[in-house]
C-alpha positions in Angstrom: -50.6 47.7 21.4 -47.5 49.4 20.0 -45.3 47.1 22.1 -47.1 44.0 20.8 -46.3 45.1 17.2 -42.6 45.4 18.1 -42.5 41.9 19.5 -44.4 40.6 16.4 -41.9 42.3 14.1 -38.9 40.8 16.0 -40.2 37.2 15.7 -40.7 37.6 11.9 -37.2 38.8 11.2 -35.5 35.8 12.8 -34.3 32.7 11.0 -32.6 31.9 7.7 -34.1 31.9 4.2 -34.0 28.8 2.1 -31.5 30.5 -0.2 -29.1 31.1 2.7 -29.4 27.5 3.8 -28.8 26.1 0.3 -25.6 28.3 -0.1 -24.2 26.9 3.2 -25.1 23.3 2.1 -23.4 23.7 -1.3 -20.2 25.2 0.3 -20.0 22.3 2.8 -20.5 19.8 -0.1 -17.7 21.4 -2.1 -15.3 21.3 0.9 -16.2 17.6 1.6 -15.6 16.6 -2.0 -12.1 18.3 -2.0 -11.2 16.5 1.3 -12.3 13.1 0.0 -10.3 13.4 -3.2 -7.2 14.5 -1.3 -7.5 11.7 1.3 -7.8 9.0 -1.4 -4.5 10.1 -3.1 -2.7 10.2 0.3 -3.8 6.7 1.3 -2.8 5.3 -2.1 0.7 6.8 -1.7 1.0 5.6 1.9 0.0 2.0 0.9 2.5 2.0 -2.0 5.3 3.3 0.3 4.5 0.7 2.9 4.6 -2.1 0.3 7.8 -0.8 -1.1 9.5 -0.6 2.3 8.3 -4.2 3.1 9.7 -5.4 -0.2 13.0 -3.7 0.5 13.1 -5.4 4.0 12.5 -8.8 2.4 15.3 -8.1 -0.2 17.7 -7.0 2.6 16.9 -10.2 4.6 17.4 -12.4 1.6 20.7 -10.7 0.8 21.8 -11.3 4.4 21.0 -15.0 4.1 22.9 -15.1 0.8 25.9 -13.4 2.5 25.7 -15.6 5.7 25.3 -18.9 3.9 28.3 -21.1 3.1 26.8 -21.9 -0.3 26.1 -18.3 -1.3 22.4 -19.0 -2.2 19.3 -17.0 -1.6 16.6 -18.5 0.7 14.3 -21.0 -1.1 10.6 -20.3 -1.7 8.1 -22.6 0.0 4.5 -23.7 -0.5 3.3 -21.5 2.4 4.1 -18.0 3.6 5.3 -19.4 6.9 8.0 -21.5 5.1 9.2 -18.5 3.1 9.3 -16.2 6.2 11.2 -18.9 8.1 13.7 -19.2 5.3 14.1 -15.4 5.1 14.6 -15.1 8.8 17.4 -17.6 8.8 20.0 -14.8 8.3 21.0 -12.0 10.6 18.4 -9.6 9.1 14.8 -10.2 9.9 11.7 -9.2 8.0 8.9 -7.2 9.7 6.6 -9.3 12.0 3.3 -10.2 10.6 4.3 -9.6 7.0 2.8 -12.2 4.5 5.4 -13.3 2.0 4.7 -16.1 -0.5 5.5 -17.4 -3.9 1.9 -17.1 -5.2 1.0 -14.8 -8.0 0.9 -11.2 -6.9 -2.5 -9.5 -6.8 -3.8 -6.2 -5.5 -3.0 -6.1 -1.8 -0.2 -5.9 0.7 1.2 -9.4 0.0 4.8 -9.5 -1.0 5.8 -12.1 -3.6 9.2 -13.8 -3.3 10.6 -15.9 -6.1 14.1 -17.4 -6.6 15.9 -18.8 -9.6 17.6 -21.7 -8.1 19.1 -19.7 -5.3 21.3 -17.5 -7.6 18.9 -14.6 -7.7 15.6 -13.3 -6.3 12.6 -11.3 -7.5 10.5 -9.6 -4.9 7.1 -8.1 -6.0 4.9 -5.6 -4.3 1.7 -3.8 -5.3 1.9 -0.2 -6.4 -1.5 1.6 -5.8 -0.5 4.9 -7.4 -1.3 5.5 -11.1 -2.9 2.5 -12.8 -2.1 0.1 -9.9 0.2 -2.7 -10.9 2.9 -5.0 -9.6 6.5 -3.7 -9.2 9.4 -6.1 -8.9 12.8 -5.7 -7.2 15.7 -7.9 -8.2 18.9 -9.1 -6.5 21.7 -11.5 -7.5 21.5 -12.6 -11.2 17.7 -12.4 -11.5 16.1 -10.5 -14.3 12.5 -9.9 -15.2 12.2 -12.8 -17.6 9.8 -12.8 -20.5 6.5 -12.4 -18.6 6.6 -9.2 -16.4 3.1 -9.7 -15.0 4.1 -13.1 -13.4 7.9 -13.1 -13.6 9.8 -16.3 -13.8 12.8 -14.8 -12.0 15.3 -15.9 -14.6 
């Protein structure tokens, strides 16, 4: 009978209390929240960096076309992305394969906007995900921001 009481006592002392389980769940929840917040900031920075690098590639390609052309003009924009890409790839520098470049209004996303002011200058826009999230423009030649920065006229 004494041995049976020892076995009964062992089975009662096993397992976790509800308080112990709740503490573990709370700790896991806090660690998950910290990880998610950190990951969100890292992806925003990575997307912005990728967009900036793509915009710089487009600017370099356009400057190479300007340098290579006999008329010293930047490549013209087109109605479609394929036309803009073909015009940019006419020089010795090439833009990354699969990059969408158009002259449409820039919105949130990875699309690169390419505008020209009659071939004498270019404006290249990309989306910046960090901070408030907005369009950022690079200029080459005699292009400036113009009066409307949200949708620049590339004057």
